[in-house]
N, C-alpha and C positions, 0 to 999 in steps of 0.2 A: 076508682076512675073506671068509666065505661069503655067500651072497646073501640068506639069511634074517636073517643079522646086520646086514646094511646094512639090510634092510626095517625092521627092529626100530630101528636108529639114525636111520632117516628119521623113522619114526612118533613117536619121542621128541621129536626136535627139533622138528618142526612141530606136535605137539601143545602143546609147552610155548610156541611162539610165538603158536598160537592163543588160549592163555590170557592172554597178555601183552600182545598187539599192539594197543595202543591208537594213536590219532592219525591214522587215515588211511593211505593207500596209501604216501606218502613215508616216514611213519616206520616202517611194515612192512619196506619195502624195505631201510631203513637197519638194522634190527633183524636182518635175514635176512642182510645182508652180514657184520655182526658173528659171527653163528652159523656159517655155511657157507663164509666165505672166511677172515676174521681168524682164528678160533677153531679151525675144522677142516679148512682149505684143502681142500675138497671140488673146488674149482676155483680158477683163476687170477683176480684182478680184472679183468682185461681181457675175460675170457669172460663173466664177470658182467655187466660193461658191455654187451656185445653182447646178452645175454639181456634186459636191461631195455630197450634200445634197439627190439629185435624185437617184445618184448611191448607195447610202446606203440602199434603199428600194428595190433593186432588188438582186437577188442571184447571185453567182459569186464572184470572186476575185477583190474587189472594185479598187485597184490601176491598175490592168490590164483594168479593164473598164474605169477607167478615162483616159488612154492613147488613148483608142478607141473614147472616147468624143472629146478630144484635136485634135486627128487626123481628125475626122470628121469636127470640127470647122475650122481647118487650109486648108483641102483639099477635103472637101465633104466626100462621101460614100467610094470611094477608099482610102482616107486618113484614113478613120476607119480602114480597114482592114491592110493597109501598117502600121500604128502604133501599132496596136495590136501584129502582127506576129514580127515585128521588136522588140519590148519589150520582147516578150516570147521567142524568139529564142536563145538569149544566154544562158538562163537558162536552155532551154531544151536541147540543145547542150552539155553543160558541164555535166548537169545530165545524160544524154544518155551514156557519156565517162565514168563517174563514176558507171553507172549500169553496163556496160560492165566489167571494172575492178572488180567491186564485184563480178560478175559471175565467172569472170576467177581466182581470189586471195582470195575472201572470207573476204575481209578488206577495209577499208575507210582511205583516206589520212588523216594525222594529221595537221589540220588547226586551231585548237583551238586559239592558240596565237592570230593569225591574227584577228579572229572573236572578241577576247576580246578587241582588239584595235579598231575596227570598231564600236562596240556597243557604247561607250561613244562619239565617234564623230557623230554617227547618232541622238543622244540626241540634240545636239547643232543646228543640222539640223531641226529636229523638232520644238525645241523651236523658231526658227525663223520664221517658217510657222505660228505656232500657234499665235505668236504676230500679224503678217502681217494680216493673214485672220480674227483674232479677232477683229482687228480694223475696219474692214469693216462688220463683222456679228453684233457686238454691236451697233445697230443703235439708241438704245434708254435705259433707265434705266431698262424698263420693260423687254427686251431681255438681259439685264445684270444679273438680279435677275432669269430668267428661265435658263440661262446659267450657273449660281452657283448652281442652283437645278439639273440640268444635271449632272454636275460635281460631286457632292455629289452621285448621284444615280449610276453613272458610277464606282466611285469607291467602291460602297457597293456592287457591281457586279450583279447590275441589268441587265438582257439581253439587248443588244445593239439594236435590231430591235423593241423590246418593247419600249425601251426608245426613239428612234427616231420617231416612229409612234405617241406613247402616247405624246411625247413632241409636235409633230407638230401639232396634233389635239387640245391639250390643247392651246397651243399658237394662233392658228386659232381662236378659241372660244374667247379666252382673247381679242385679238385686233378686232374681229369683234363687241364684246360686247362693247368696248371702243368706236369704231367709230360708234356704232349705225345704222349698215347698215340695210337698210329695204328690200333689195331685195337681191337675190343671182345671181351669175353670173354662167355661165355654167361651169362644172368640167372637165378638160382635164385631163385625167389620162391614161397611157397605161394599157391594159388589157392583162395580159399574161396567155398562159396555160401551167401549169407546167405539164409536161407528166412524167410518171413513166414508165419505160421499164426495161426489164430483158432479160439476155441471154436465148437463146433458146437450150435446150437440156443440158445432165449433162457435157458434156466436155466444157470447156472454150475456145472457139476458139479465133480467132482475132477478129471476129465481136462481140463475147460475151465480150471480153474486152472493146471494143468500147461502147457498149450499158451499160456496168456496170458504166463505168466512165463518159458516158453522162447523167445518172441518177443522178450520184452526182454533177456534174456540173450544173444540172437544178434546184436542190433544195437547194444548201450549201450556207449557210449564215455564215459569222464570219471567225475566225482565223485559224491558222495552227492546233489549238487544237481541233476545231471543225471538222476540216477535218480527224483528227486522229479519233475521233468519228465516222464519216461517214464510213470511209473506215475499221474500226474496224467491224463494222456491215457487211459491205459488203464482205470483204476479210478474216478475222480471223474466225468469226463464222462460215463461210463456209469452213474453212480449206484450203483456197487457200494459204495463208500465216499465219507464226505464229507471235505472238505479237512481238517479238525481232525483225523480219525482218521489221515490221511496223514502229516500234520506229526508226530504222535506217533509213528507207525511209523518214520519216518525219524529222529526222537530216540533210538528205541531202537537202531537200528544205530549211530548215533553214538558212544553212551556205553557199547556193549559191546565186548568186545574183537573183534579177527579183522575180516573185510570187512564194509563196510556193508551189503552184499547180503543180509545175515542178516535184513535188514528184510523180505524175501521172506517168511521163516519166521513172522515175526508177523504179517504181513498174510494169510497163508494160513490161520493159525489164526483169525482173525476171519471169514474167507469160508466155511470149510470145516471146521472143528475141526481135530483131528489130522491127518486125511488129508489136509485142505488144506494144512497147514502142510508137510507131507511132499512133496506135488505142487508147491509153489511154489518149495521148497528145490531140488527135484531139476531142476525147470524152468530155473530161473535160473541154477544153476551148470553144467549138463551141456554147454553150448556150449563153455566155458573148457577143459573136457577135451580135447574134440575138437580145438580150434584148436592147443592146446601140442601135442598128440598129433603132429598133421601139421606143425607148426613148428619143433620141436625139432631133428630130424634134418638140417633144411635150413640151420641157422645156420653151423654150421663151413664147409659149401660156401660161403655168401653170403661169409664171411671169407676164403676161398681166392680168390676172385674179386677181382682187384684193382679193378675199378669198385665192387662192391658193398662191398668193404672200405672204400673212401673214404665211400660212403654210410652204412656203421655208424658210422664215425668221426664223422661229423657229427650222425647220430641220437643217438649217445651223448653228445656234447657238449650238444645240446639237452636230453636227458634230464636231464643234471645241472643245466642253468642253471633247468629247470622246478623240479627240487627245490629250489634255492636261493630261487625266486620263492615257492614256499611257505612256506619258511622264513622271509623277509622279511614276508609277508603274515600270518603266524601270530604273528610278533613284534608287529605292530602291533595285532593283536585281543587277544594273550594277556598281553603286559606293560603291563597297565593300572594295577596297584598294587605296592606294595613287596613283598607276600607272594608274588606271581607272579614278581617279578624276583629275590627271594632264592633261591627254588626253582629257576629257570633256572640263576642262577649256581653254586650249590650241585651241580646235575647236571653242569653244564660241568666242573667240578673233579672231581666222579667220574669221568667219562668221559674227560677229557684227562690228568688227573694220576695216577689210579689205573687204569690201563688194564687190569687182571685183573679189576676189578669187573664183573657180569654187567649187561647194561642191563635185564635183568629186575629186579634189585634197585633200580636207579636208576628204576624207574617205580613200585616198592612204596614207596620213601623219598619219591617226590614226591607219591603220593595220599596218605599219612599225615600229611605235612607241610600238604598242602592241607586236609585235614579240621581238623587241629589250628590252623593259622593262622587258619582261618575263625571259630574260636571267640573270637579276640581282639577 
């Protein structure tokens, strides 16, 4: 297959994912695994796990960075940018339209019944990925024990970055002691310069909007709730937005497909119109492209190093444990009535019994059922 054909393939796959990727990073990564590993075999499941583990250690939206890694794997550096842009574009486009309508009418569309149906469907997709990735991550009983400890720690609310780093180092030390390695191998790890920038002058210009969101994109770890905390500091405490506006903006990011960081597009439109939306979007996503570009070539070298191989194995188990913790938490918050439980069970049957059914159709069925059952 030629390079141009590969690039078209990458664009098609990740644009489709961008249209249907609801449910947050764990769900996006699960859907991506189905598309690029199970369905198309662009890489092994082991390498996909390594990408997840490494991506969790850098700032930015993990699922969006995973699209970039997958694009890089399939079609090189151009594939990295094509995959990332294709995945981001649907969410940004939809969010920009909603931002325009919000400025015009001061209200948001009522889509809650559809979202209520999508959430239990997403749970089945995450469960499928946890099972498949878990089988590859649990290479021995020691990793199984570590995974159990990671799961408990995650459910107790331990910071995910601390859990990943601490777990990776602890696992590496454990396996080094067990194998009695007498020498060390060179450590290959990316060194990132995290830069902090701020707007110039009192007036928030288009450049100022770009710099504010560039700062957030450069240091952001975690979920949409963490994003809320960052943006609260940057925008609410400086009186650029009130907290009600920020909450509505985060809500937009939650119920549109793709990365929750598309919230930046919505806020950018409130702050500076069309060009403000463009500036905020470019600022918050730009660091991710840089980080992945630097990190991706180093991951195979890390795997070849025996020391860092142990580190990656432990990180991978921690990443799967975190996905399982997300699934458990989601089930407690989502399965609160018979409608949600019915959709979750039906989605599970479609995913596990009819394995050729696309996860996209599972989401569509969930959304339709969510709307119909809400009428009962």
